C-alpha positions as CSV (number, residue, x, y, z in Angstrom):
1,M,77.4,86.6,120.8
2,A,79.0,85.2,117.7
3,S,81.3,82.5,118.3
4,E,83.6,82.8,115.0
5,P,85.6,85.9,114.8
6,F,84.6,88.6,112.1
7,R,87.2,87.9,109.2
8,L,88.7,91.1,107.5
9,L,91.0,91.2,104.5
10,F,93.0,94.2,103.2
11,I,93.8,94.0,99.4
12,C,96.2,96.0,97.3
13,M,98.5,95.3,94.3
14,G,101.5,93.5,95.6
15,N,100.8,93.2,99.3
16,I,103.9,95.1,100.4
17,C,103.0,98.7,101.0
18,R,99.3,99.6,101.5
19,S,97.5,96.3,102.6
20,P,100.0,95.3,105.0
21,A,100.2,98.7,106.6
22,A,96.5,98.5,106.7
23,E,96.6,95.2,108.6
24,G,99.1,96.6,111.0
25,V,97.1,99.9,111.8
26,M,94.0,97.7,112.2
27,R,95.7,95.1,114.4
28,R,96.6,97.9,116.8
29,I,93.3,99.7,116.8
30,V,91.5,96.3,117.4
31,S,94.0,95.2,120.2
32,E,93.7,98.6,121.9
33,A,89.9,98.0,121.8
34,G,90.3,94.6,123.5
35,L,88.8,92.9,120.4
36,A,91.8,91.0,119.1
37,H,90.0,87.6,119.7
38,R,86.9,88.8,117.9
39,I,88.3,90.2,114.7
40,H,90.8,88.2,112.5
41,I,92.9,90.5,110.3
42,D,94.8,89.5,107.3
43,S,96.0,91.3,103.9
44,A,96.8,90.2,100.4
45,G,97.8,91.2,97.0
46,T,96.1,90.9,93.4
47,G,99.5,89.8,92.4
48,G,101.8,87.3,93.7
49,W,105.3,89.0,92.7
50,H,106.1,89.7,96.2
51,A,104.6,86.4,97.8
52,G,106.7,85.6,101.0
53,N,108.4,89.0,101.3
54,L,108.1,91.5,104.0
55,P,106.4,94.8,103.5
56,D,108.4,97.3,101.6
57,A,111.2,98.5,103.9
58,R,110.1,102.3,103.4
59,M,106.6,101.6,104.4
60,R,108.0,99.3,107.5
61,A,110.0,102.5,108.5
62,A,107.2,104.9,108.1
63,A,105.1,102.8,110.1
64,A,107.7,102.3,112.8
65,R,107.7,106.0,113.3
66,R,104.2,105.7,114.3
67,D,104.8,102.7,116.4
68,Y,103.3,100.0,114.0
69,D,105.1,96.8,113.5
70,L,104.5,95.2,110.1
71,T,105.6,91.8,110.2
72,S,103.0,90.1,107.8
73,R,104.4,88.2,104.6
74,A,103.2,89.0,101.3
75,R,100.8,86.6,99.7
76,Q,98.4,86.5,96.6
77,V,94.5,86.6,97.3
78,G,92.7,83.8,96.1
79,T,88.8,82.8,95.5
80,S,88.9,80.9,99.0
81,D,89.7,84.4,100.5
82,L,86.6,86.1,99.3
83,R,84.6,83.0,100.3
84,S,86.0,83.0,103.8
85,F,86.4,86.6,104.8
86,D,83.5,88.8,105.7
87,L,84.7,91.9,104.4
88,A,87.6,92.6,101.8
89,L,88.8,96.1,101.4
90,V,90.6,97.0,98.4
91,M,92.8,100.2,98.1
92,D,92.0,101.5,94.6
93,Q,89.7,100.9,91.6
94,Q,92.5,99.0,89.8
95,N,92.6,96.5,92.8
96,L,88.7,96.3,92.4
97,R,89.0,95.4,88.9
98,D,91.9,93.0,89.3
99,L,89.9,91.0,92.1
100,Q,87.3,90.2,89.4
101,V,89.5,87.5,88.2
102,F,89.0,85.8,91.7
103,D,85.2,86.3,91.5
104,P,84.2,86.0,87.8
105,T,80.5,85.3,88.7
106,G,80.4,88.3,91.2
107,Q,79.1,86.0,94.1
108,F,81.4,87.7,96.5
109,R,80.8,91.3,95.2
110,S,78.9,92.3,98.4
111,K,81.8,91.6,100.7
112,V,84.3,93.8,98.7
113,R,84.4,97.6,99.3
114,L,86.8,100.3,98.7
115,F,88.8,101.3,101.9
116,C,88.4,105.1,101.6
117,E,84.6,104.5,102.1
118,F,85.6,104.4,105.7
119,C,87.6,107.7,105.8
120,T,85.9,110.8,107.2
121,D,88.7,113.2,107.6
122,H,90.0,112.7,104.3
123,D,88.3,113.3,100.8
124,D,90.3,110.7,99.0
125,T,88.4,107.9,97.2
126,E,91.6,105.6,96.9
127,V,94.6,105.0,98.8
128,P,97.3,105.9,96.4
129,D,100.3,103.4,95.9
130,P,103.4,105.2,97.5
131,Y,105.7,102.5,95.9
132,Y,107.4,105.0,93.2
133,G,107.0,108.2,95.3
134,G,108.9,109.7,98.2
135,E,108.4,109.6,101.9
136,A,105.4,111.9,102.0
137,G,103.6,109.3,100.0
138,F,104.0,106.7,102.9
139,E,102.8,109.1,105.5
140,H,99.8,110.1,103.5
141,V,98.9,106.2,103.1
142,L,99.3,106.0,107.0
143,D,97.1,109.1,107.5
144,L,94.4,107.6,105.3
145,L,94.6,104.2,107.0
146,E,94.4,105.5,110.6
147,D,91.4,107.5,109.4
148,G,89.6,104.7,107.7
149,C,90.7,101.9,110.3
150,R,89.2,103.9,113.2
151,N,85.9,104.2,111.4
152,L,86.1,100.7,110.1
153,L,86.4,99.3,113.8
154,H,83.1,101.1,114.5
155,H,81.4,99.3,111.8
156,I,82.5,95.9,112.5
157,Q,81.7,96.5,116.4
158,G,78.1,97.0,114.8
159,R,78.1,93.9,113.0
160,L,79.5,92.0,115.8
161,T,76.7,93.1,118.1
162,A,73.9,92.8,115.4
163,P,71.6,90.0,116.1
164,Q,72.3,86.9,114.0
165,G,69.6,85.7,111.7
C-alpha cells in the first residue's frame, strides 16, 4: 500500500467556479468512500485574478442546494503543482493551452487531462464556464462534475491498488 496519498488537482481559469466545485464534489465522494486519508484534493486557476477569494457566490449557492460545501480559496497554479500532483484535470481546451505556460517543455503533459474524459453520462467534451450565464449553467456544471468525479474515483482507486514499480 502506498504511503503517500494520491494528489489530484482541478484547474479552471480563475479558480472560482468550476475547479473549486470539482474539488468540493470530489471531496464528498472520496469521503463517502472512506478514502479521504488516501487522496489529496486541491484546485487552482490558470490566472491569479481571484487569488484569496472564495468561490463565486452563485456556484456556492448551486453547490449548497446539493449539500456541497465550497470553502477553498482561489489560487493560481504553478509549475510546482504540476511537479507534485499525480493528476491535473483541466475544465476546457483553453485551460489546457494556458497551462502550457507552466510547463513549457511538456515534461508534465502526461499528468494533465481534460475532466470530461471521465464523464460517461454526458457527451460534453468540456466543462463550460458558467460565469456569464444563468443559474442553469451552474447546475449543468455540477451535473458534469458529479458524473466525472464518480468515474474519476474508480480510476484513482485502480491506481491506488496497482503494484508500484
